[in-house]
TISETOR-370581 format. One record per residue: residue number from 1; chain; x, y, z of N, C-alpha, C in turn. Coordinates in steps of 0.001 Angstrom, whole numbers. Example, Ala and Ser with C-alpha at 12.3 -4.5 7.8 and 13.67 -1.06 7.14 Angstrom:
REM TISETOR-370581
<1 A <13190 -5690 7800> <12300 -4500 7800> <13200 -3300 7800>>
<2 A <12850 -2250 7080> <13670 -1060 7140> <12900 30 7870>>
END
This chain:
REM TISETOR-370581
<1 A <-4175 22196 -2807> <-3565 20887 -2745> <-2835 20482 -1837>>
<2 A <-1737 21719 -1587> <-491 22032 -824> <-1223 21891 290>>
<3 A <-2335 21761 532> <-2839 22224 2529> <-3445 20741 2805>>
<4 A <-3699 19686 1470> <-4353 18315 1958> <-3018 17551 2064>>
<5 A <-1806 17926 851> <-990 17217 1747> <24 17898 2698>>
<6 A <-531 18401 3902> <395 19080 4670> <354 18586 6269>>
<7 A <598 17992 7123> <147 17864 8994> <-776 17971 8672>>
<8 A <-1451 19270 8780> <-2739 19887 8975> <-3626 19657 8361>>
<9 A <-3277 19074 6812> <-4266 18592 6026> <-4892 17468 6714>>
<10 A <-3789 16608 7337> <-3696 15353 7183> <-4823 14910 8505>>
<11 A <-4391 16204 9107> <-5477 16288 10053> <-6566 16353 9937>>
<12 A <-6796 17289 9173> <-8458 17400 8606> <-8937 16768 8165>>
<13 A <-8104 15786 7295> <-8539 14423 6534> <-9547 13317 7616>>
<14 A <-8499 13343 8593> <-8778 12472 9945> <-10028 12630 10390>>
<15 A <-10187 14369 11049> <-11019 14462 11591> <-12611 14321 10728>>
<16 A <-12836 14834 9511> <-13644 14755 8697> <-14131 13391 8155>>
<17 A <-13120 12950 8405> <-13313 11236 8492> <-14164 10806 9272>>
<18 A <-13822 11072 10416> <-14185 10571 11576> <-15842 11139 11577>>
<19 A <-15990 12356 11459> <-16828 13063 11613> <-18462 12231 10650>>
<20 A <-17900 11977 9724> <-18449 11366 8304> <-19019 9811 9127>>
<21 A <-18075 9107 9094> <-18537 7884 9651> <-19113 7586 10972>>
<22 A <-19337 9333 11685> <-20125 8826 13223> <-21680 9452 12829>>
<23 A <-21487 10312 11805> <-22962 10360 10840> <-23338 9450 10303>>
<24 A <-22986 8763 9683> <-23546 7461 9194> <-23925 6595 10048>>
<25 A <-23001 6183 11277> <-22997 5378 12307> <-24310 6008 12871>>
<26 A <-24807 7105 13098> <-25987 7775 13758> <-27175 7147 12968>>
<27 A <-26762 7781 11301> <-27997 7715 10492> <-28333 6275 10679>>
<28 A <-27426 5186 10446> <-28123 3755 10420> <-28060 2850 11467>>
<29 A <-28492 3990 12623> <-28510 3515 14413> <-28844 1926 14065>>
<30 A <-30317 1471 13357> <-31126 131 13909> <-30452 -1035 12743>>
<31 A <-29789 -342 11579> <-28873 -1386 11017> <-27309 -1269 10915>>
<32 A <-26853 -709 12166> <-25375 -525 12114> <-25035 -1921 12847>>
<33 A <-23923 -2563 12771> <-23272 -3458 12826> <-22976 -3412 14632>>
<34 A <-23447 -4378 15362> <-22794 -3742 17082> <-21719 -4104 17133>>
<35 A <-20536 -5146 16688> <-19395 -4971 16697> <-18410 -4420 15868>>
<36 A <-19178 -3499 15341> <-18504 -2368 14119> <-18099 -1199 14742>>
<37 A <-16771 -692 15108> <-16500 434 15863> <-16340 1170 15352>>
<38 A <-16312 2854 15294> <-15725 3621 14428> <-14144 3618 14212>>
<39 A <-13728 3123 15029> <-12190 3190 14812> <-11554 1876 13957>>
<40 A <-12831 477 13757> <-12275 -311 12652> <-12825 558 11914>>
<41 A <-13253 1314 11245> <-13781 2201 9653> <-12398 3269 9638>>
<42 A <-11741 3481 10949> <-10499 4882 10243> <-9487 4092 10114>>
<43 A <-9108 2964 10082> <-7844 2453 10143> <-7510 2713 9059>>
<44 A <-8237 2499 7658> <-7541 3266 6441> <-6660 4546 6700>>
<45 A <-8081 4974 6802> <-7459 6563 6900> <-6379 7309 7395>>
<46 A <-6137 6432 8469> <-4789 6382 9459> <-3722 5999 8561>>
<47 A <-3606 4488 7824> <-2518 4515 6725> <-2857 5364 5482>>
<48 A <-3559 5571 5054> <-3617 6438 3982> <-3151 8269 4761>>
<49 A <-3055 8349 5333> <-2525 9786 6283> <-1431 9422 6537>>
<50 A <-723 8445 6950> <726 7889 7018> <1353 8299 5650>>
<51 A <793 7436 4525> <1299 7566 3143> <1180 9264 2689>>
<52 A <290 9827 2836> <-84 11268 2375> <1738 12219 2704>>
<53 A <2165 11340 4338> <2919 12369 4917> <4416 11869 4429>>
<54 A <4692 10852 3586> <6096 10801 3452> <6828 11795 2125>>
<55 A <5883 12174 1320> <7008 13676 1330> <7614 14528 2052>>
<56 A <6626 14585 3327> <7110 15940 4212> <8354 14676 5007>>
<57 A <8313 13721 5511> <9566 13526 6063> <9362 12075 6837>>
<58 A <7994 11277 6452> <7778 10263 7188> <8171 9352 6328>>
<59 A <9062 9299 5035> <9218 7981 4341> <10435 7284 4810>>
<60 A <10978 7626 5589> <11629 6653 5977> <10906 5759 7493>>
<61 A <10212 5621 7840> <9789 4885 8886> <8310 4119 8102>>
<62 A <8212 4528 7245> <6283 3688 6342> <6984 2326 6242>>
<63 A <8670 2123 5770> <8745 558 5148> <8951 -417 6328>>
<64 A <9232 432 7432> <9139 -198 8675> <7958 -979 9585>>
<65 A <7011 -17 9321> <5683 528 9817> <5286 -943 9045>>
<66 A <4691 -1040 7335> <4141 -1908 7230> <4896 -3219 7116>>
<67 A <6451 -3449 7406> <7089 -4776 7809> <6494 -5393 8958>>
<68 A <5842 -4432 10203> <5682 -4452 11663> <4038 -5076 11683>>
<69 A <3729 -4423 10882> <1873 -5016 10149> <1580 -6631 9614>>
<70 A <3003 -6583 8790> <3467 -8200 8383> <3481 -9146 9482>>
<71 A <4266 -8991 10693> <4610 -9406 11423> <3408 -9686 12452>>
<72 A <2685 -8684 12779> <1534 -8509 13388> <438 -9666 12652>>
<73 A <192 -9624 11292> <-718 -11095 11078> <-95 -12017 10949>>
<74 A <1154 -12724 10833> <2119 -13739 10816> <1550 -14174 12057>>
<75 A <2420 -13047 13474> <2066 -13152 14758> <652 -14057 15447>>
<76 A <-233 -12839 14813> <-1697 -13802 15340> <-2252 -14935 14433>>
<77 A <-1904 -15228 13287> <-2159 -16522 13019> <-1821 -17571 13748>>
<78 A <-214 -17283 13837> <659 -18274 14832> <-145 -18336 15914>>
<79 A <-546 -17722 16667> <-671 -17689 17929> <-2335 -18397 18040>>
<80 A <-3586 -17979 17379> <-4454 -18157 16866> <-3956 -19895 16769>>
<81 A <-3339 -20215 15978> <-3635 -21655 15234> <-3009 -22950 16613>>
<82 A <-1965 -22338 17199> <-1297 -22732 18594> <-2032 -22517 19556>>
<83 A <-2978 -21673 20134> <-4004 -21827 20875> <-4912 -22312 20941>>
<84 A <-5444 -22510 19759> <-6966 -22699 19504> <-7107 -23747 18406>>
<85 A <-5713 -24564 18287> <-5675 -25849 17437> <-6626 -25531 16135>>
<86 A <-7005 -24158 16078> <-7542 -24434 14582> <-7673 -22527 14645>>
<87 A <-7509 -22271 12762> <-7577 -20722 12670> <-8667 -20412 11749>>
<88 A <-9866 -19808 12622> <-11336 -19299 11843> <-11423 -17951 11554>>
<89 A <-11624 -17930 10580> <-11640 -16333 9790> <-12244 -15738 10356>>
<90 A <-13202 -15180 11272> <-13739 -14430 12068> <-12914 -14023 12968>>
<91 A <-12113 -15152 13865> <-11998 -14929 15070> <-10356 -13838 14860>>
<92 A <-9646 -14518 13297> <-8574 -14154 13206> <-8461 -12872 12685>>
<93 A <-9640 -12522 11823> <-9665 -10986 11126> <-10228 -9967 12245>>
<94 A <-11206 -10472 13135> <-11480 -9358 14395> <-10034 -9022 14890>>
<95 A <-9375 -10006 15696> <-8140 -9786 16415> <-7535 -9218 15620>>
<96 A <-7342 -9665 14117> <-5789 -8879 13884> <-6188 -7286 13168>>
<97 A <-7765 -6905 13240> <-8072 -5674 12268> <-8019 -4928 13706>>
<98 A <-8574 -5612 15201> <-8423 -4537 16003> <-6744 -4451 16487>>
<99 A <-5856 -5325 16744> <-4497 -4507 16681> <-3894 -3989 15759>>
<100 A <-4973 -3963 14800> <-4373 -3202 13362> <-4486 -1918 13560>>
<101 A <-5865 -1445 14158> <-6278 -374 14902> <-5244 746 15691>>
<102 A <-5060 -270 16727> <-3929 172 17675> <-2765 724 16877>>
<103 A <-2220 -549 15513> <-662 -489 15602> <-843 736 14728>>
<104 A <-2021 1144 13806> <-2044 2120 12951> <-2060 3542 13703>>
<105 A <-2997 3400 14352> <-3012 5096 15580> <-1380 5307 16189>>
<106 A <-820 4396 16561> <519 4559 16868> <1176 4904 15833>>
<107 A <1231 4215 14749> <2213 4440 13497> <2104 5775 12766>>
<108 A <641 6285 12701> <633 8100 11930> <1541 8786 13234>>
<109 A <874 8209 14559> <1600 9412 15549> <2481 9455 15438>>
<110 A <3615 8109 15592> <5243 8253 14858> <5408 9161 13762>>
<111 A <4537 8927 12647> <4636 9967 11375> <4942 11050 11259>>
<112 A <3565 11813 12392> <3125 12786 12327> <4351 13974 12983>>
<113 A <4415 12738 13968> <5658 13617 15013> <6963 13597 14258>>
<114 A <7405 12918 13452> <8700 12531 12581> <8413 13816 11810>>
<115 A <7354 14048 11357> <7086 15194 10307> <6804 16825 10642>>
<116 A <6525 16698 12045> <6106 18192 12893> <7805 18337 13235>>
<117 A <8658 17556 13482> <9555 17490 14485> <10833 18039 13652>>
END
């Protein structure tokens, strides 16, 4: 159990998750939604991976990452409401989730670097 809570175990979880998602995507090639990327499904794993690293020393930055994630949600909402004069769920969620992908990838890298340093 100690391996899965270590930084190497967290990376193993991400790699295994990536391989499973890619395998499912390849298996359901014709029925897989065209606009759904593998990274879109990796975001929950990146969040969980960041949370697993809390006892190892990443607990200092996690609250700030969550606050930043909320600010991204508020910012996307305001920008789409001001720019488009309306807020459509499909465009909001797609934009928010793609920014979330980038944000949590960077957040996990920061947490991982804090733990191994």
